[in-house]
C-alpha positions as CSV (number, residue, x, y, z in Angstrom):
1,M,-4.4,-5.6,-25.6
2,G,-4.9,-3.5,-22.2
3,R,-7.8,-5.4,-20.8
4,L,-5.3,-9.0,-21.9
5,I,-2.5,-7.5,-19.5
6,G,-5.0,-6.3,-17.1
7,I,-6.9,-10.4,-16.8
8,L,-3.4,-11.3,-16.6
9,L,-2.4,-9.0,-14.0
10,V,-5.1,-10.2,-11.9
11,I,-4.5,-13.8,-12.3
12,W,-0.6,-13.4,-11.1
13,L,-2.1,-11.4,-7.4
14,V,-4.8,-14.6,-7.1
15,I,-2.4,-16.7,-7.5
16,G,0.4,-14.6,-4.9
17,A,-1.9,-14.7,-2.5
18,F,-2.9,-18.6,-2.8
19,A,0.9,-18.6,-2.5
20,A,1.0,-16.2,1.2
21,F,-1.6,-18.1,2.2
22,Q,0.2,-21.2,1.9
23,R,2.9,-20.2,3.7
24,G,0.3,-18.9,6.3
25,Y,1.0,-15.3,6.3
26,F,-3.1,-14.7,7.6
27,D,-3.3,-16.8,9.7
28,D,-2.2,-13.6,12.5
29,T,-4.9,-11.3,12.6
30,K,-1.8,-8.9,14.3
31,T,0.6,-7.7,11.6
32,N,3.5,-5.5,11.7
33,C,5.2,-3.7,9.3
34,S,8.0,-6.6,8.5
35,E,5.3,-9.1,7.8
36,A,3.1,-7.0,5.7
37,S,5.5,-6.4,3.3
38,D,6.8,-10.1,3.4
39,I,2.9,-10.1,2.6
40,A,3.1,-7.6,-0.3
41,L,6.3,-9.1,-1.8
42,N,5.0,-12.6,-1.1
43,I,1.5,-11.9,-3.3
44,V,4.1,-10.4,-6.0
45,A,6.9,-12.6,-6.7
46,G,4.9,-16.0,-4.7
47,P,4.2,-17.3,-8.7
48,L,7.7,-17.2,-9.6
49,N,8.1,-20.0,-7.3
50,Y,5.3,-22.3,-8.9
51,T,7.7,-21.9,-12.4
52,G,10.5,-23.3,-10.5
53,L,12.2,-19.7,-9.6
54,N,13.5,-19.0,-6.2
55,P,13.8,-14.9,-5.6
56,K,15.9,-13.7,-2.8
57,V,16.3,-10.8,-0.9
58,D,19.7,-10.2,0.3
59,C,20.2,-6.9,3.3
60,V,22.7,-5.2,2.6
61,D,24.7,-4.0,6.1
62,V,25.1,-0.1,6.2
63,D,27.4,1.6,8.4
64,I,24.4,3.4,10.5
65,D,26.0,4.5,13.8
66,T,22.5,3.5,16.0
67,P,22.5,4.4,19.8
68,E,22.7,0.7,22.1
69,P,19.5,0.1,24.0
70,S,20.6,1.1,28.1
71,K,20.7,-2.1,30.3
């Protein structure tokens, strides 16, 4: 049973990597943290798009007092 789960997990991640490739995430050689997190999220959730689901991540506005850059 564990071997089957492992095989399904590898297949899931390969499909997700293919989805990231189709969206062009691997074209840029310079990647920042935001792009890396997009790639990782796409690899994990990418196969859901092929099943008809379209997962969305909403950013919640947090009231944080950050200083403005000087001009």
